[in-house]
N, C-alpha and C positions, 0 to 999 in steps of 0.2 A: 504494499500500499504506500503510495507516494505521500509523504508527510510534509506539510507546508511549514515554513519557518514560523516560529512563534511571533505573533504580533504584539507589540507593547502599546496598549492604549493609553492615551493621556486624557484624564478627566472625562471618561465616557459619559455621554448624556444619558439620562434615564429614559427608558422606553415606556411609553404609556401602556398601562395594562388594558387588555381588551375588555369590552363591556359584556362580561359573561356572568350570569348569576347561577347557572347550573351547568354541570359538565356532562358531555356525552363521551365518556371514556369507559371502555369495557373492563377496566380494572382499577384498583386503588393505586395512586401514584404518590410515592414519597418525594420529598423535595419542596421547592418553592411554589408559591401561587403562580408565578410566571411560567414555570414548567408545566403545571396542570393546564393553564390557559393555552399554551402552545400545543399541547397534546390534544386538547379539545378542538382547537382550530384544525389540526391535522385530521382528526376523526370526521368532523362535519364538513370540511371544505378542502383542506390541503391535499388529502389522499386522492380525492376525485379529480382535482385539477392536475395534479402531477401525473395521474394515469392517462390524461388526455381524453380522447373520444371513446375509449373502450375501458370497461372496468377491468382492473388488474388484481388478481389474487395476491400478488406480491405486496401491493400497497394496502389493500383492504383487509388482508388476513395475516399473511406471513410476518410482516414487519411488526404489526401490533402484538401478535402472539409472542414473538421472540423478544421483543423489547420489554414485555412483562416479566420475562424470565431473566433478562440480563441487563444490569444497571448501566454498563458501558454503552451497550447498543441503544438503550433508552436515551442516554445523554446525546448520542449522535443524532437520534431522531428528533429530539427537541431542538438541537442546533439547526438541523435542516429545515424544520418547520419555521424557525425564526428567520432563516435566510429567505425562505419562500415568501413568508408574509411581508418582509421588508421589500422584496422585489416587486410583488404585485401591487403594493400600496405606494411605492415611491414614484416620484416624477420621472417619466420615461426619458427625459433629456439628461438626467443625472448620470454621470459616468460610473459612480459607485452607489449602488442601491442600498447596500448593507450598512447598518449603523456600526459604530465602533464597539458598542456592547455586544451586538450579535457576532461580530468578527472575533471578539475576545472569547465568547462562549464556544464558538466553533473551534478555535485553537485549543481550548481546554478539553473539548470533546475528543479531538484527535489524539491528544496526549493520553487521555483515559483509555481510549481504544487500543492505543499502542501498548500500554501496560497490560491491558486485559489479554491481548493476543500473545503476550510473552508468557502467560500463565496457561499452560496446556490443560485442556479438558476435553471431554467427548464432544462438546459443542463448539470448540474453537474454530474449526473449519467453517462451520455454518455461519457463525458470527462474523468471521472475516469476509465471507462472500457477501453477506447482507450489507456490511459496512462499506465494501467496495462500491456497491450500487448507491448507497446513501451519499458517500463522498463524491461519486461521479455526479450525482444530482447537485450537491452543494457547489462544486467547482463550476458547473455549467451555469448555475444561478449567478455566480460571481463573474461570469464571462471569461473563465480560464480554460479554454478547450484543451490545451496541451496537458495541463495537470489532470483534468477530468479523464482524458484518454489514458493517462498513466494508471489511474485507479482502476479503470475498466480493464486494461491490459493485465494488471495484477490479478484481478478477479477471474478473468478468462483463463489465464495460465493455471491458476489454482484449480479451477473447475475442470480443465482439461486433464490435469494431473490425477485428480481423484476419479475421473471417468474410467481410468484403467482398472479401478477397483469396483467391479460391477455390483457387489453387494451394497456398497455405500450409495451408489447412484440410483439403485432401485427404490430407495426410500422416496415416498411421495413428496416430502419436503424438498429433497434435492432435485427432483424432477421439476418442481415449481420454480426453483431458483434457476435451473438451466433455461427455462422458457424465457425469463426476462433477459438473461444474458444473451440468448440467441437474438432477441430483438435489438438490444443495444450494440451487439456485435455488427449487425447489418447497418445500423445507424452510423456507426463509426466508419464503415467501409464506404458508404455512400458519400459521407462527408470528406473522407480522405481517399480519393479515387484510386490510388496505387496501393491501398492496404488490402491484403487478402484476409477474409474473415477467418478468425482463429477456430471457430466452430463450423467450418465449412463441411459440406457433404463429401463423401468419397467420390471417386471418379465414376461418371455415368456409365461409361462403357463396361465397367466391371460390376456394377450394382444396379442394373436396370430394374430389377424387381423391387428394390427398395424405393426407387424413384417413382415407379408406377403406384406405389402405396401412399404417396404423399397427399393424394386427393381422392376422396371417396367418389365412386362412379355415379352415385345417386343424389345424396343430400348430406349437408352438414347437420350435426345434431345440436351444436351450440355455436354461438358467435365466436367464442374463444377457440373452438376447433378450427373455424374458418380462418381466424387470424394466424394461428400457429401454422396452418398449411400454407398460407400466403407468404409468411416469413421464410419458410423453407424453399418456396418457389423463387423468392427474391434472391436467396443465397445461391440457388442453382443458376439463375440468370447471371448474377454477378460473376460467378466462377466461369461460366461458359464464355462470357464476353472477355474476361481477363485472360483466359488461356488461349483465346483465339484473336487477341488484340491486333496481331499483325495482318489479319485478313478481314477485319470488320467492315471495310469499305469495298471489299472485292465483289465482283460479279459472280454469278452462279457458276460460270465456267472455271473459275479459279478456286472453287471450294472443294474440299475433299468429301467423299461420301460420308465419312464419320461426322464431319461438321454439319452437313445437311441433315443427317439422321438425327443428331441431337437437337438441332434446331426444330425439326418436325416434332420431336418428343416434347420439347418445351411448349410449342404452340398448342399441342394437344392437351398438355397439363393445364395450361391457363384456360383453355376452353372448358375442360372438365370442372375447373374451379368455379368458373362463372355459372355453369350449369348447376352445380351443387349449391351455390349461394342463392340462385334464383329459386330453386326448390325449397330452400330454407325459408326464404321470404314468403313463399306461398303456403307453407305448411301450417302456419298458425298466425294469429294476430300478435303483433309485437308492441311493446311499450315504446314510448318516445325515445328513450335512451338507446334502445336496441336498433330502432330505425336509423338514427343518426350514426350509430356504430357501423351499421351496414354501408351507409353512404361513404364513411371514412374508408372502409375496406375497398369499396368500388373505385374510389379515387386512386388508391395505390395500385390496384390490379389493372386498371385501364392505362395508367402511365407505363407500367411494366409491359403490358401488351403492345403498346405503341413502340417501346424500345425493341422488343422482340421482333416485331414486324419490320422495323427500319433497318435491320442488319442481317447479314448472312443469308441471302445476298443483300447488298445495299438497296434500300428503297427510299429515295429522297422525298417521295410524295407523302410519307407518313407525317413528318414534321414540316415539310416544305410546301404542303398544300395551302392554297389561299383562294377562297376561304377554307377554314379547317373546322368543320362541325364537330369532329371527334374531340378536338381540344376544347372547344367551347362547352361541350357536354361535361367534361371534367370540371371546368371552371364553374358551371352551374351547380354541380355537386358541392364544390368547395364553398361557394357563396352561401348555400343553405347551412353548412357547418359553421361558418363564421357568424351567421345570423343567430344560430342556436347558442353559440358561445356568448354572444351579446345578451341574449335572453337570460342565460344562467348568471351572467355577471350582475344583472340588475335584479336578480331574485331577492325577495325580502328574507329568505332563509339563509343567505350568505352571511358569514361572520363579518367579513369585510368585503366591500365592493371593490373589485380589482380595477386598477387604472391600466393594467396590462396583464397578459396571461403568460404563465410558465408551465409547461408540462415536460416531463422527462422523455416521454414517448414521441416518436416521429408522428407528425400530424399532417398539416397542409402546407407548411413553409417550403419543404423540399420539393413537392410536386409543383407548386406555383413557380418556384425558381426554375425548375426544369422546363416548364412550358414557355416562360418568358425568355429563357435563354435559347431554346432550340427551335421555336416555331417561327417560320417566315411570315405567317399571317400577322400583320401588324396589329390587328384588332385583338388577337389573342395575347400577343406579347405585352401590349399596353394595359389590357385588362388585368392580366396576371400580376404585372408590376405594381399597378395601383392597389390591388387587393393586398399585396405584400406590405406596401408602405403604410397602409391604413390599419393593418391587423394588430400591431403592437403585441406580437407574440414571440416567445422563445420556446423552441421545442428541442430539448437536449442540446446538441451542439449547434443547432441552426437558430440564428437570430434573424428575424424578419427584416429588421432595419438594416442590418449589415448586408443581407442579400439584395435588398432594394438599392442600397448604395452601389453595390457592384454593377447592377443592371443600369443604373443612371450613368456611371462612368463609361460603361460599354456603349451605351446609346450615344453619348456625346462623341466618343471616338468614331463610331460608325457614321454618324451624321456629318462629322468633319471630313472624313474620307470621301463620303458621298458628294459633298459640295466641291471638293477639289476635283474629283473625277468628272463631275458634271461640267465644270468650267473647262477642263482639258478637252473633253469630247463634245462640248456644246449640246449635250442632251441629258435627259434625266436618267440617272443610274438607278437600277433596280434596288429595292430594299432587301437586304439579306438578314438572316437570323443573327442575333447578337453573339452567338457562340463563335462565329467566324471572325470576330473582332477582338478575341482574347489576345493579349500581347504575345508576341513571338517568344519573349523570354520565359513564358510559362511552359514548363515541361511536364506538367502533371503534379500530383501530390495533394490535391484537394483545395478547399476554400482558403485555408491559411496561406498557402503558397501562391494562390491566385491573387490574394490581397497584396502580398509582397511584390509580385510582378507588376501590379498596377500602381504601386507606390501609394497605397491607401493606408 
C-alpha cells in the first residue's frame, strides 16, 4: 500500500458537524460524535454515491460489515467519508477540496492501517484488500491519480497472489472483493491505455469454452450479473485490441484468420449480451434505480460495440459517419442518467446537497470523452463536450472538467489548423475528429501523459 507522507496541519479549522439527530448505522460505533456522523453520512448517502449508477455489495455490505469488526478499517472508512463529503460540498473551482482537519485525519488513518497490517491475523489479507480500495477512492477524491493507481496495483498484486490458493479465493467474501477489483482494474487500463489489466483473461485461442460462458445465451438473472459479464467482455476487448495493436487499422486482406475469428467471437458475445439484457428488461417490472442501472450498462456496451465494429478490419464509418445516430443514441441515454443524478442531488432525503458528484465506479465521463474525441459528427462531439463540462463529476480516475479541458485544447488546435489550411487552399477544409489533432509528441500512456504532451 503506498503511504503518503504525513501532513502537518497548522491550526486546523473546525469542521461543522452535520445536522443529524438520529443515526442510520447498523452497529454501535465507538469514538467521537464526528465519527458517528460521518459513518451515518456514508450509510445514507456516501455509499450510494460512491457506487455510482449501480448498487455495489462492496460499499453497501462488505465495507460496513468488516469495519464493524476492525477498528483500523473503520478509521479508514471514516476518513474516506470525510474526504467524500468535503469534495461534494466544496466549491468546484477550488483546487483543494479537503479541509486541513480532514487531511490530518486521513494521515492518521493511514498510519493506523499500516500498524494494523504489521500485526498478522487471519483477516489481515482481507483488511489490506479493502483498505487498498478505500485509499484508491481517497486519493482519487484528492485528485492524485498516480498515488491512487499505486494503491490499486498493490491490491491487485495481492489479490493475484492469493488467487493461487484456491481454497482462500473460494470464500464468498473474497469473490466479492475480486469483483470490485476487476472493475477498477479495467478503469485503470482505460485511463492509462498502455496498461495491461492485471486480472486479464487467459488467451482466447486456448480457452474458448471459458469465453463462451461469459454471457448467458438467454437472460441475465440480476443486474449485477449483467455488469460482471460486461466487465469481462471489456477486458476481452481491451486485450484483443492490445495484442493486435499493430494491425488495428488494417484491411481485411491483411488480417490473419485467428484475428478475424476472435473478432467474430467478440461480436457474437456482445450480441448475446445485448439479447440477455433485453430479456432481463422484459422479464419483470423494475424499480427506478434498476432502470437507470440498465441504461448505464447500455451506454458502456454500445460504446464497446462501436469500438469492436470500427476495427479488425478498419471501418471508418462507425465513428466517422455524419450524421451519426448511433452516437446520439448513446448521448440520449447519458442525458437521462445525468438528469437522474440531478434529481437525486436535490432529494430532501440527502444528508448534504452535492455541489458536484464523486463516484469511484466508471460512469458517464469516459464514454462522453470517447464520443467527443472520436466522432467526426460535429453535433455529437459538441454535445458530448458540453455534457462533460456541465456535469461536475469525478468518476474514479476520470474528472469531467479535466476531460473537457483536453477537448477544448484539441478543438482550438484543430480549428487553427483548419483556418491555415483553408487560407492555403482557398477552400473550406473538412472537419475531422479531435483524436486526429492529438500532439505528435504523445506516444500513448493515457490521460496524464496526454496532458503533459499538450502542456496543460
